[in-house]
N, C-alpha and C positions, 0 to 999 in steps of 0.2 A: 852188356853185362848186367846182370840183375843186382840190385841193392836191396837191403832189408828196409822195409817200410812198416808203418804201424799196423798193416793188415797182412803182412807176409807170413807164409808157412815156411819154417826154417828147419833144415836138416844140418846139424853141426856136431862136431866133437867138442867136448869141453873137459877141463880139469879144474877142480876146486882145490886150491892150496891154502894151507893155514899159514900164520905168520912165521912159524918155524921152518917153512918150506915143505913140510910133509903134505902128501896128497890125500885129501879126505874122500874124493870121489873122482872118477875118470871114466868117460865113455870109451876111451882108447883101451883101458884095462878090460872092459866088457866086450870090446871088439865090435861095437855097434853104435853109430851116432844117435843122438837124441833128435826127436822130431816134435815140433810144437808150433802153435800159431801165435803170433804176436797179439797181445791183448786178451788172451784166453784165461789169464789169471794164474798160469803155472809159474810165471816168473814175476819178480817184484818190478815195480814201475821203474826204479833206477837201473836195474839190470837191463831191462828192455831199452832204456835210453842209451845205454852204452853200446847196444847192438845196432841201433838205427844208423843207416848209411854204410854199414859194412857190405862188402860184395862177395860173390861166390869166389871161393879160393883164398879169401883173405883170412889172415890170422891176427888176433889181437889179444891183448892182456890188459886187465883193469882191476883195480882194488876197490872193494866196497866196504864201507863201515858197517858194523853190526846192524844198525837200524835199516840199512839199505839192502842187506843181504838176507839173512834168516831171522832178523828181528833181535830184540833184546830179550834176555832171560826174564820171564814173568814169574814172580814169586807165587802168583795165584795158580800156576800150572804145576806146582810142587805139592804132592799129596802124601799123607801118611796112611798106610794100609796095615791092617792087622796081619801079623805073620801067619795066622791060621788060614788065611785066604790062599796061601801058597801050598804046593804039594811036591811030591818027588818028581812029578812030570814037569812042573814049573817051579823050580826052586828059587828062593829069594837069595840070589847071589849078586853082590855088587858088580855092576858093569853089564848085567844081563838086560837085554831088551825084550820086553814082554808086551803082547797085544792085549789091551783091556777093552771090554765092550763099552762104547760110548753111549750117550743118551739116545742117539739116532740109530743104534744097532751096529754101527761100523766099528771096526777095531781101531783103537788109538794106541800107538806105540809109546811105551814109557820105559825109561831107563832107571834101574834100581841104583840109587846113589849111596844108600847106607842101610844097615840093619842093626838096630840097637834094641836089645831085649825082644819084645813082641811087636815092635814097630818097624815097618819097612818104609823107607822114604823113596817115592817114585817121582821122577821128573818127567813131565809130559811136554816140556819145551823141545823144540827142534834140537837135535844134538849139536848143531853149529850155531845155535842162538848165542848172541853175545860175542861172537868171534868176528874179527876183521878177516876177510878172505880175499884171495886173488883168483880171478877167473881167467883161464886161458881158453880161448875159443878158436876153432878152425871151421869156417863156414864151408859146408860141403855143397849145399843146394838151397836155392831160394825160389819159391813159387808165390805168385800173387793171386 
């Protein structure tokens, strides 16, 4: 039976739950498991440590503190944008996620958190930054 090592390619279903029990993300809901390679940077180091040693068919659940999951909220990632930068196609409405062009030309998602007068506050932190989360995983396949 295969077990997850530091170099494994892993196919697994997962669910991310918040402290109130609500599901923030789930591959089951999408109907397709996630595939990644350990150590490729797509997961945090502590998340990967929790997966090490799990075997094909195994289910596990673990809690991660904010710093070990999606990071802490960084005030430097909160920006104020002039309302005139928005249009009818991309309205400045609280809760809306909009892609902004980053310095490297790639889109960076930002969540509009407030609109006061002509100032729109946009939070570029990960939506789950600062949250303690519970991961539920179901290992489907492991390849080395």
